[in-house]
N, C-alpha and C positions, 0 to 999 in steps of 0.2 A: 688416186685419179692423176693423171699426168698433168706436166706441166700446160701442154696444149690446150686438152680441158678446161683450166683455170683462164687460157687468154681468149678463147675462146666464147666460154658463158662473159666472157666482160668486156667484148666487141660485140656482144647481144645484147646486155644490159643495156652499156652505154648507148649504144641503139635505140633501142624503144624507148631508155629515159628520152633523151633529141627529142625523137619524136610526139613525144607528150610534151615537153618542156617548152621548144621551139615555136616562135609565134609566127615566122615564116611559113607557108602552106609547101610549098617546093622545099624547103628544107627539111622538112615534118615530113613529107614523102623519100625523100633520098633517105635520112635519116630509117624509116620505116623499110627502104631496100638495106641498108646494113644490116639490121634486126634481122631479116629477112634471112640474109646472104649468113649472118650468124648461127641460125637455127637449122641451115642448110649443112651447114659444116658438123655441128654439133651433130647430127642425123648421120652423115658420114665418118664421123669417130668413130661414132656408138655402129656401126659398121652394116648400118642401114641404108645402104645404098639408093633404094628404088626410093624411099620417103625423103631422102638430102635432094634425088635428083628430079623428082618431082615439084619439090622445092624451090630449086633453082627455075625450074622448066615454068611452070605456075608460078606461082610466088612472083618469082623476081621476073623471067621474063614476060609473063604477062598481066598477074593485077599492078604489081607497081609502074610498071611504065606504063599502061591503063589511065594510072592517079596521076602519076605526075601531068600527062598529056592533058585531060581533062583538066587539070589544074590551069596547064598554060593556056588551053583553045579556052578557058572562062573569064579569062582574065583575071582567075581569085589570087595572082600570087602580086600582088603590091604591096609591097615592102609598107612595117606599120610607120606609119606618123611621126610618135613618141619617141620613136628610138632607144623601146623596150626592148630586148632581145626574147625575153620568156615574159607568157603570159600572166598577166592580172591574179587569174584564178588558180594559178598552180599548188597554192594551198588545198584547194577544196579537191581538187585531183588526184594530189599527193594522199588526202584520205582517203577518195573510194578506192583508188587503187590499193591500198593499205585493207581496206575492207574487205575488196575481193580477195587479195592475200591471203586473208585471215579467214575468210569463207572456204576456200579452194583448199588452203593447206588442214583442217578441220576435217574435211570430206576423205581428204586422202589417207587424213591418219585414222580416219574412226574407218575407211574400209579393211586398211592394211591385217588387222584379222583375221580376216573373210577369205584373203586370196590362200588358193593352194599352195601349200609348200614347195612340193616338184613338178614343173609339166613340164611335157617334155617340148621344147620351142618347133614351132614347124617350120621346114625346109623349103621353103619359096623362093625360088630364084625370080631376077630379074627377065628373064626371056621368059616364063611360065605368066607373070605377070603381064609383060608387052603382049603373049598370045592372046592372053584375055582381054585384055583393050581391045585387040585389035578383030578379035570377033564375039564372042559375046556383051563385050559392054561394048560394042560400035555407037550402037545408037545414043546411049549417054555423053559420052566423046564428044560427038558432032555437033550434040544439043548445046553444050558448054561452049563448044566454040563459037556458036551461035551464039548465043549470049554474050558474051564477049565480041564478037565482030558486033551486035546491036549496039552494045553499050559506048561503045567507040565511035559509030555513027550517029548515037545521037548525041552525044558530045560534041562530035563537029557543029551536029544541027544547031545547038543551041550557042555555043559559039556564035553562028553563021548567023542567026536571030537576033542576036545581042547588037554584033557590028551593023547590022541593018539599023536598028532603030537608031544607034548614038548619031548618024548622019544623015 
């Protein structure tokens, strides 16, 4: 494995740990964006261009920005009052994460003997996937777009409703 892989992996893990351990919601959302970017870079490093660019467009371009806007619009970004950066329940979170990691590792190692030894990889280009999205799967694509738009409008409505109640 190359040095770039280790560097990108360290960036991804650091972003994910920061997203879990930091106390300020805005900082957590931005750290999650860094973790998403690291995953996209890992996909691109593994020559999975479609998955990498989809990660950039969908998760960084839509979901992470939507999360940041929802936090900022609902005024959930107040800084903690006790001055601590990390949450008090970080140890419980670490235990849950270790348990999930152990179960996933056990599942992956348990399925390794069942995998086929050699199978030809399908040769699908990004152009073919794009054509399929714009022809055969255009309805699910539009439904996802409407869902994200409705979520953003809902966040604005909640923020406006809370603002009216405080005045």
